[in-house]
C-alpha positions in Angstrom: -19.0 -159.5 -1.1 -17.5 -162.8 -1.9 -19.1 -165.9 -0.6 -17.0 -167.7 2.0 -17.3 -171.5 2.0 -15.1 -174.7 2.0 -14.8 -175.0 -1.8 -11.7 -173.7 -3.4 -11.2 -173.3 -7.1 -7.7 -172.8 -8.4 -7.2 -172.0 -12.0 -3.8 -171.7 -13.8 -3.0 -171.1 -17.3 -1.5 -174.1 -19.1 1.4 -172.0 -20.5 2.3 -170.8 -17.0 2.1 -174.4 -15.7 4.5 -175.6 -18.4 6.9 -172.7 -17.7 6.7 -173.4 -13.9 7.5 -177.1 -14.5 10.4 -176.1 -16.8 11.8 -173.7 -14.3 11.7 -176.2 -11.5 13.3 -178.8 -13.7 16.0 -176.4 -14.7 16.7 -175.5 -11.1 16.9 -179.2 -10.0 19.2 -180.0 -12.9 21.4 -177.0 -12.0 21.5 -178.2 -8.4 22.7 -181.7 -9.2 25.1 -180.4 -11.8 26.6 -178.1 -9.2 26.9 -180.8 -6.6 28.6 -183.1 -9.1 31.0 -180.4 -10.1 31.9 -179.6 -6.5 32.6 -183.3 -5.7 34.7 -183.6 -8.8 36.7 -180.5 -7.8 37.2 -182.0 -4.3 38.7 -185.2 -5.8 40.9 -183.2 -8.1 42.0 -181.0 -5.2 43.0 -184.1 -3.2 45.0 -185.5 -6.1 46.8 -182.2 -6.6 47.4 -181.8 -2.9 49.1 -185.3 -2.7 51.3 -184.5 -5.7 52.2 -181.1 -4.2 53.2 -182.7 -0.9 55.6 -185.0 -2.7 57.2 -182.1 -4.5 57.3 -180.0 -1.3 58.9 -182.8 0.7 61.5 -183.3 -2.0 62.3 -179.6 -2.1 62.6 -179.4 1.7 65.1 -182.3 1.6 67.1 -180.5 -1.1 67.1 -177.3 1.0 68.2 -179.1 4.1 71.1 -180.6 2.2 72.1 -177.2 0.8 71.9 -175.7 4.3 74.1 -178.4 5.7 76.7 -177.9 3.0 76.6 -174.1 3.5 77.0 -174.5 7.3 80.0 -176.9 6.8 81.6 -174.5 4.4 81.1 -171.6 6.8 82.5 -173.4 9.8 85.5 -174.7 7.8 86.5 -171.1 6.8 86.4 -170.0 10.4 88.9 -172.6 11.6 
Protein backbone atom coordinates (compact mmCIF):
# COMPACT_ATOMS: atom_id res chain seq x y z
CA UNK A 1 0.00 0.00 0.00
CA UNK A 2 1.16 3.54 -0.73
CA UNK A 3 2.60 5.54 2.08
CA UNK A 4 0.44 8.55 2.99
CA UNK A 5 2.30 11.64 4.15
CA UNK A 6 2.46 15.39 3.53
CA UNK A 7 4.99 15.30 0.72
CA UNK A 8 3.65 15.45 -2.81
CA UNK A 9 5.75 14.83 -5.88
CA UNK A 10 4.32 15.91 -9.21
CA UNK A 11 6.12 15.01 -12.38
CA UNK A 12 5.23 16.17 -15.86
CA UNK A 13 6.85 15.50 -19.17
CA UNK A 14 8.56 18.60 -20.64
CA UNK A 15 6.90 17.95 -24.00
CA UNK A 16 3.46 17.92 -22.35
CA UNK A 17 4.29 21.08 -20.44
CA UNK A 18 5.25 22.88 -23.65
CA UNK A 19 2.08 21.65 -25.35
CA UNK A 20 -0.04 22.77 -22.40
CA UNK A 21 1.53 26.24 -22.37
CA UNK A 22 1.04 26.47 -26.15
CA UNK A 23 -2.60 25.42 -25.88
CA UNK A 24 -3.31 27.94 -23.13
CA UNK A 25 -1.53 30.67 -25.12
CA UNK A 26 -3.57 29.83 -28.23
CA UNK A 27 -6.80 29.93 -26.25
CA UNK A 28 -5.96 33.30 -24.70
CA UNK A 29 -5.01 34.72 -28.10
CA UNK A 30 -8.25 33.40 -29.61
CA UNK A 31 -10.27 34.96 -26.77
CA UNK A 32 -8.78 38.43 -27.22
CA UNK A 33 -9.05 38.20 -31.00
CA UNK A 34 -12.71 37.26 -30.69
CA UNK A 35 -13.39 40.14 -28.31
CA UNK A 36 -11.64 42.55 -30.66
CA UNK A 37 -13.61 41.29 -33.66
CA UNK A 38 -16.90 41.60 -31.79
CA UNK A 39 -16.19 45.18 -30.72
CA UNK A 40 -15.20 46.08 -34.30
CA UNK A 41 -18.44 44.58 -35.61
CA UNK A 42 -20.42 46.57 -33.05
CA UNK A 43 -18.83 49.80 -34.28
CA UNK A 44 -19.50 48.84 -37.90
CA UNK A 45 -23.10 48.01 -37.02
CA UNK A 46 -23.58 51.42 -35.42
CA UNK A 47 -22.22 53.20 -38.48
CA UNK A 48 -24.36 51.16 -40.85
CA UNK A 49 -27.42 51.69 -38.65
CA UNK A 50 -26.94 55.47 -38.76
CA UNK A 51 -26.60 55.46 -42.56
CA UNK A 52 -29.64 53.22 -42.91
CA UNK A 53 -31.73 55.52 -40.72
CA UNK A 54 -30.89 58.46 -43.00
CA UNK A 55 -31.91 56.46 -46.08
CA UNK A 56 -35.06 55.20 -44.38
CA UNK A 57 -36.10 58.69 -43.29
CA UNK A 58 -35.53 59.99 -46.82
CA UNK A 59 -37.57 57.17 -48.30
CA UNK A 60 -40.39 57.73 -45.79
CA UNK A 61 -40.49 61.42 -46.73
CA UNK A 62 -40.70 60.48 -50.43
CA UNK A 63 -43.51 58.02 -49.73
CA UNK A 64 -45.45 60.63 -47.75
CA UNK A 65 -45.19 63.04 -50.68
CA UNK A 66 -46.36 60.35 -53.10
CA UNK A 67 -49.28 59.50 -50.82
CA UNK A 68 -50.28 63.16 -50.55
CA UNK A 69 -50.21 63.60 -54.33
CA UNK A 70 -52.23 60.42 -54.86
CA UNK A 71 -54.82 61.50 -52.31
CA UNK A 72 -55.09 64.90 -53.99
CA UNK A 73 -55.55 63.26 -57.39
CA UNK A 74 -58.14 60.89 -55.99
CA UNK A 75 -60.19 63.64 -54.36
CA UNK A 76 -59.98 65.89 -57.41
CA UNK A 77 -61.51 63.17 -59.60
CA UNK A 78 -64.43 62.63 -57.21
CA UNK A 79 -65.53 66.30 -57.30
